[in-house]
C-alpha beads as a LAMMPS data file, in Angstrom:
LAMMPS data file: protein, C-alpha beads

247 atoms
246 bonds

1 atom types
1 bond types

-500.0 500.0 xlo xhi
-500.0 500.0 ylo yhi
-500.0 500.0 zlo zhi

Masses

1 110.0

Atoms # bond

1 1 1 83.826 -159.653 157.990
2 1 1 87.362 -158.465 158.721
3 1 1 88.211 -154.816 159.746
4 1 1 90.552 -153.306 157.213
5 1 1 92.144 -149.795 156.863
6 1 1 89.797 -147.369 155.128
7 1 1 90.745 -145.924 151.683
8 1 1 89.351 -142.676 150.181
9 1 1 86.459 -144.277 148.289
10 1 1 85.433 -145.962 151.515
11 1 1 85.352 -142.588 153.293
12 1 1 83.189 -141.109 150.449
13 1 1 80.679 -143.991 150.630
14 1 1 80.342 -143.813 154.375
15 1 1 79.667 -140.053 154.198
16 1 1 76.870 -140.851 151.636
17 1 1 75.027 -143.323 153.758
18 1 1 75.569 -141.447 157.081
19 1 1 74.159 -138.260 155.540
20 1 1 71.125 -140.155 153.989
21 1 1 70.509 -141.644 157.390
22 1 1 70.594 -138.284 159.126
23 1 1 68.114 -136.830 156.602
24 1 1 65.831 -139.721 157.103
25 1 1 66.028 -139.315 160.841
26 1 1 65.104 -135.634 160.681
27 1 1 62.438 -136.020 157.943
28 1 1 59.288 -134.226 159.102
29 1 1 57.043 -136.615 157.203
30 1 1 58.536 -139.971 158.060
31 1 1 55.980 -142.645 159.074
32 1 1 58.183 -145.119 160.974
33 1 1 56.812 -144.259 164.476
34 1 1 60.207 -142.940 165.445
35 1 1 62.030 -146.267 165.288
36 1 1 64.912 -145.113 163.091
37 1 1 68.085 -144.702 165.206
38 1 1 70.245 -141.578 164.956
39 1 1 73.483 -142.154 163.270
40 1 1 76.972 -140.575 163.562
41 1 1 76.759 -137.867 160.812
42 1 1 76.951 -135.367 163.693
43 1 1 80.520 -136.629 164.354
44 1 1 81.736 -136.440 160.740
45 1 1 84.673 -134.296 161.680
46 1 1 85.885 -137.040 164.019
47 1 1 85.516 -139.709 161.296
48 1 1 87.489 -137.667 158.800
49 1 1 90.136 -136.952 161.451
50 1 1 90.462 -140.706 162.149
51 1 1 90.748 -141.370 158.340
52 1 1 93.458 -138.668 158.075
53 1 1 95.430 -140.274 160.949
54 1 1 95.148 -143.721 159.470
55 1 1 92.895 -145.030 162.267
56 1 1 89.570 -145.498 160.426
57 1 1 88.808 -149.105 159.745
58 1 1 85.983 -150.627 157.616
59 1 1 84.197 -153.882 156.813
60 1 1 83.373 -154.193 153.137
61 1 1 80.614 -156.285 151.550
62 1 1 80.968 -156.544 147.763
63 1 1 83.559 -153.851 147.894
64 1 1 81.476 -151.283 149.762
65 1 1 82.307 -150.072 153.200
66 1 1 79.065 -151.038 155.069
67 1 1 80.511 -150.602 158.595
68 1 1 83.323 -148.526 160.137
69 1 1 85.163 -148.139 163.415
70 1 1 87.766 -145.969 164.978
71 1 1 89.247 -145.436 168.395
72 1 1 90.225 -149.006 169.328
73 1 1 88.498 -148.331 172.653
74 1 1 91.682 -146.784 174.038
75 1 1 89.727 -143.412 173.592
76 1 1 86.036 -143.023 172.975
77 1 1 85.423 -145.087 169.803
78 1 1 82.729 -144.902 167.330
79 1 1 81.373 -147.927 165.411
80 1 1 78.330 -148.069 163.044
81 1 1 76.809 -150.438 160.508
82 1 1 74.965 -149.277 157.361
83 1 1 71.199 -149.432 158.163
84 1 1 70.522 -151.910 155.464
85 1 1 73.197 -154.295 156.780
86 1 1 72.146 -154.538 160.468
87 1 1 71.150 -157.610 162.006
88 1 1 73.615 -159.739 159.868
89 1 1 76.337 -160.150 162.599
90 1 1 78.680 -157.394 161.325
91 1 1 78.557 -155.258 164.416
92 1 1 79.175 -158.429 166.606
93 1 1 82.146 -159.452 164.437
94 1 1 83.696 -155.916 164.782
95 1 1 83.422 -156.103 168.490
96 1 1 84.828 -159.577 168.865
97 1 1 87.992 -158.506 166.811
98 1 1 88.435 -155.326 168.827
99 1 1 88.134 -157.234 172.081
100 1 1 90.626 -159.751 170.931
101 1 1 93.070 -156.898 170.025
102 1 1 92.442 -155.171 173.297
103 1 1 93.286 -158.274 175.371
104 1 1 96.409 -158.925 173.340
105 1 1 97.557 -155.323 173.961
106 1 1 96.805 -155.462 177.712
107 1 1 94.193 -152.731 177.457
108 1 1 92.452 -152.497 180.737
109 1 1 89.265 -150.393 180.186
110 1 1 87.364 -149.888 176.940
111 1 1 85.219 -146.860 176.240
112 1 1 82.528 -146.152 173.472
113 1 1 79.911 -143.695 173.037
114 1 1 76.207 -144.819 172.585
115 1 1 73.720 -142.225 171.214
116 1 1 70.750 -144.387 170.643
117 1 1 68.678 -147.144 172.503
118 1 1 69.805 -149.496 169.627
119 1 1 73.419 -148.688 170.352
120 1 1 72.960 -149.111 174.086
121 1 1 71.366 -152.594 173.606
122 1 1 74.269 -153.572 171.317
123 1 1 77.143 -152.721 173.641
124 1 1 75.316 -153.932 176.645
125 1 1 75.452 -157.448 175.214
126 1 1 79.273 -157.266 175.460
127 1 1 79.286 -156.247 179.053
128 1 1 79.662 -152.332 178.520
129 1 1 77.925 -150.253 181.221
130 1 1 77.276 -146.527 181.370
131 1 1 79.339 -144.367 183.799
132 1 1 76.219 -142.793 185.100
133 1 1 72.476 -143.394 184.596
134 1 1 72.061 -141.057 181.645
135 1 1 75.561 -141.092 180.209
136 1 1 76.372 -141.727 176.573
137 1 1 79.802 -142.969 177.703
138 1 1 79.756 -146.840 178.153
139 1 1 82.801 -148.690 179.594
140 1 1 83.947 -152.300 179.969
141 1 1 86.825 -153.314 182.419
142 1 1 88.788 -156.295 180.959
143 1 1 90.266 -159.286 182.445
144 1 1 93.390 -160.846 181.033
145 1 1 94.085 -164.562 181.791
146 1 1 97.801 -165.486 182.218
147 1 1 99.207 -168.904 181.707
148 1 1 100.527 -170.864 184.716
149 1 1 102.666 -174.001 184.840
150 1 1 99.992 -175.870 186.897
151 1 1 96.775 -175.154 188.611
152 1 1 96.838 -172.297 191.226
153 1 1 96.859 -173.321 194.925
154 1 1 96.968 -169.874 196.641
155 1 1 94.766 -166.851 196.505
156 1 1 95.977 -163.145 196.380
157 1 1 93.562 -160.258 197.372
158 1 1 94.520 -156.825 196.180
159 1 1 92.866 -153.683 197.481
160 1 1 93.244 -150.315 195.788
161 1 1 92.587 -147.149 197.718
162 1 1 92.091 -143.522 196.744
163 1 1 94.453 -141.297 198.756
164 1 1 92.321 -140.366 201.657
165 1 1 89.724 -143.267 201.643
166 1 1 89.522 -146.208 204.002
167 1 1 87.324 -148.123 201.675
168 1 1 88.957 -149.593 198.536
169 1 1 87.693 -148.385 195.256
170 1 1 88.560 -151.795 193.806
171 1 1 89.275 -155.290 195.127
172 1 1 90.435 -158.177 193.095
173 1 1 90.865 -161.809 194.088
174 1 1 93.236 -163.713 191.839
175 1 1 94.217 -167.405 192.241
176 1 1 98.053 -167.794 192.038
177 1 1 101.085 -170.013 192.488
178 1 1 103.943 -169.294 194.797
179 1 1 107.312 -170.308 193.217
180 1 1 110.888 -169.242 193.879
181 1 1 109.995 -166.191 195.973
182 1 1 107.497 -165.031 193.289
183 1 1 103.754 -165.003 193.119
184 1 1 102.717 -166.035 189.794
185 1 1 99.145 -164.625 188.890
186 1 1 96.433 -166.335 186.837
187 1 1 95.382 -163.144 185.297
188 1 1 96.639 -159.537 184.957
189 1 1 96.206 -157.417 188.065
190 1 1 95.279 -153.793 187.450
191 1 1 93.550 -150.938 189.105
192 1 1 91.303 -149.767 186.273
193 1 1 87.689 -148.942 187.254
194 1 1 84.750 -147.042 185.687
195 1 1 84.653 -143.594 186.964
196 1 1 87.150 -141.205 188.546
197 1 1 88.036 -143.016 191.760
198 1 1 91.260 -144.274 190.361
199 1 1 92.753 -140.852 189.705
200 1 1 95.403 -139.059 191.846
201 1 1 97.680 -140.754 194.548
202 1 1 96.617 -144.222 195.229
203 1 1 97.512 -146.919 197.736
204 1 1 97.544 -150.611 197.359
205 1 1 97.350 -153.471 199.872
206 1 1 98.135 -157.050 198.953
207 1 1 97.185 -160.165 201.008
208 1 1 98.419 -163.723 200.337
209 1 1 96.065 -166.445 201.736
210 1 1 94.588 -163.751 204.121
211 1 1 97.973 -162.353 205.394
212 1 1 98.938 -158.809 204.377
213 1 1 102.347 -158.919 202.704
214 1 1 102.562 -155.477 201.040
215 1 1 101.067 -152.052 201.378
216 1 1 102.345 -148.798 199.962
217 1 1 101.699 -146.000 197.512
218 1 1 100.803 -147.628 194.131
219 1 1 103.295 -145.377 192.283
220 1 1 106.144 -145.707 194.750
221 1 1 109.436 -147.437 193.964
222 1 1 108.614 -150.152 196.469
223 1 1 105.429 -151.006 194.572
224 1 1 107.451 -151.120 191.329
225 1 1 109.965 -153.480 192.939
226 1 1 107.042 -155.617 194.173
227 1 1 105.822 -156.016 190.674
228 1 1 103.694 -153.135 189.464
229 1 1 104.492 -151.275 186.329
230 1 1 102.893 -148.379 184.439
231 1 1 100.062 -149.286 181.910
232 1 1 98.199 -146.984 179.567
233 1 1 97.310 -143.585 181.079
234 1 1 97.808 -143.651 184.787
235 1 1 96.864 -147.334 185.549
236 1 1 99.232 -149.732 187.188
237 1 1 99.571 -153.377 186.155
238 1 1 101.215 -156.519 187.491
239 1 1 101.649 -159.975 186.111
240 1 1 103.554 -161.347 189.078
241 1 1 104.664 -160.164 192.599
242 1 1 107.971 -160.567 194.339
243 1 1 107.672 -161.861 197.842
244 1 1 109.367 -159.692 200.663
245 1 1 113.008 -160.627 200.917
246 1 1 113.330 -161.815 197.287
247 1 1 115.621 -160.014 194.808

Bonds

1 1 1 2
2 1 2 3
3 1 3 4
4 1 4 5
5 1 5 6
6 1 6 7
7 1 7 8
8 1 8 9
9 1 9 10
10 1 10 11
11 1 11 12
12 1 12 13
13 1 13 14
14 1 14 15
15 1 15 16
16 1 16 17
17 1 17 18
18 1 18 19
19 1 19 20
20 1 20 21
21 1 21 22
22 1 22 23
23 1 23 24
24 1 24 25
25 1 25 26
26 1 26 27
27 1 27 28
28 1 28 29
29 1 29 30
30 1 30 31
31 1 31 32
32 1 32 33
33 1 33 34
34 1 34 35
35 1 35 36
36 1 36 37
37 1 37 38
38 1 38 39
39 1 39 40
40 1 40 41
41 1 41 42
42 1 42 43
43 1 43 44
44 1 44 45
45 1 45 46
46 1 46 47
47 1 47 48
48 1 48 49
49 1 49 50
50 1 50 51
51 1 51 52
52 1 52 53
53 1 53 54
54 1 54 55
55 1 55 56
56 1 56 57
57 1 57 58
58 1 58 59
59 1 59 60
60 1 60 61
61 1 61 62
62 1 62 63
63 1 63 64
64 1 64 65
65 1 65 66
66 1 66 67
67 1 67 68
68 1 68 69
69 1 69 70
70 1 70 71
71 1 71 72
72 1 72 73
73 1 73 74
74 1 74 75
75 1 75 76
76 1 76 77
77 1 77 78
78 1 78 79
79 1 79 80
80 1 80 81
81 1 81 82
82 1 82 83
83 1 83 84
84 1 84 85
85 1 85 86
86 1 86 87
87 1 87 88
88 1 88 89
89 1 89 90
90 1 90 91
91 1 91 92
92 1 92 93
93 1 93 94
94 1 94 95
95 1 95 96
96 1 96 97
97 1 97 98
98 1 98 99
99 1 99 100
100 1 100 101
101 1 101 102
102 1 102 103
103 1 103 104
104 1 104 105
105 1 105 106
106 1 106 107
107 1 107 108
108 1 108 109
109 1 109 110
110 1 110 111
111 1 111 112
112 1 112 113
113 1 113 114
114 1 114 115
115 1 115 116
116 1 116 117
117 1 117 118
118 1 118 119
119 1 119 120
120 1 120 121
121 1 121 122
122 1 122 123
123 1 123 124
124 1 124 125
125 1 125 126
126 1 126 127
127 1 127 128
128 1 128 129
129 1 129 130
130 1 130 131
131 1 131 132
132 1 132 133
133 1 133 134
134 1 134 135
135 1 135 136
136 1 136 137
137 1 137 138
138 1 138 139
139 1 139 140
140 1 140 141
141 1 141 142
142 1 142 143
143 1 143 144
144 1 144 145
145 1 145 146
146 1 146 147
147 1 147 148
148 1 148 149
149 1 149 150
150 1 150 151
151 1 151 152
152 1 152 153
153 1 153 154
154 1 154 155
155 1 155 156
156 1 156 157
157 1 157 158
158 1 158 159
159 1 159 160
160 1 160 161
161 1 161 162
162 1 162 163
163 1 163 164
164 1 164 165
165 1 165 166
166 1 166 167
167 1 167 168
168 1 168 169
169 1 169 170
170 1 170 171
171 1 171 172
172 1 172 173
173 1 173 174
174 1 174 175
175 1 175 176
176 1 176 177
177 1 177 178
178 1 178 179
179 1 179 180
180 1 180 181
181 1 181 182
182 1 182 183
183 1 183 184
184 1 184 185
185 1 185 186
186 1 186 187
187 1 187 188
188 1 188 189
189 1 189 190
190 1 190 191
191 1 191 192
192 1 192 193
193 1 193 194
194 1 194 195
195 1 195 196
196 1 196 197
197 1 197 198
198 1 198 199
199 1 199 200
200 1 200 201
201 1 201 202
202 1 202 203
203 1 203 204
204 1 204 205
205 1 205 206
206 1 206 207
207 1 207 208
208 1 208 209
209 1 209 210
210 1 210 211
211 1 211 212
212 1 212 213
213 1 213 214
214 1 214 215
215 1 215 216
216 1 216 217
217 1 217 218
218 1 218 219
219 1 219 220
220 1 220 221
221 1 221 222
222 1 222 223
223 1 223 224
224 1 224 225
225 1 225 226
226 1 226 227
227 1 227 228
228 1 228 229
229 1 229 230
230 1 230 231
231 1 231 232
232 1 232 233
233 1 233 234
234 1 234 235
235 1 235 236
236 1 236 237
237 1 237 238
238 1 238 239
239 1 239 240
240 1 240 241
241 1 241 242
242 1 242 243
243 1 243 244
244 1 244 245
245 1 245 246
246 1 246 247
């Protein structure tokens, strides 16, 4: 059940079953009690665009593209499995592959659109939550473990603040090691959150074992020297911190 790059014949087959799914969904005389989920035929222009840009991937069974995905979760992604092949673990296999890629590429937050109850249930199993109660946009904030030479024996607490707020929009606690004027983190530290509170100018405060050792604007040169670097979009990321007074 490996994702592979889509070819022209895959695109044609996907179009055929998406269109059939759409016609079934809107059929006036269907007798299913309304249990058929709406598919992504309404987003066909996005699917074609993804194919043109080489971003559409498929899972083939006996040579037929019975599932597809694009977006990689860096932008709103779409994933769907052929109605006759659901419940066979294909969707789960796709998500697991994409989560592995996302962690390897240090992606901080994932985004997918859900347009049916079935889709919502599927993504919720993997920790995706809606931005608002009625939103079709579901998100997952990732954690990225980092290797350490031995078990951590200190704790770092990082608070991220919006420009004019006194309450942090995100707090992370990360076990760590202190070695040679550096704080080695047991996981990637980043400011990504679900929603809009992380936009604009932001501040960061860092405490080691309960003592504040750094606070400044997150995008300042001082924060960069301390260990933060620019991630995807406007996010800031750190794998380790430099203690005050270190080079």
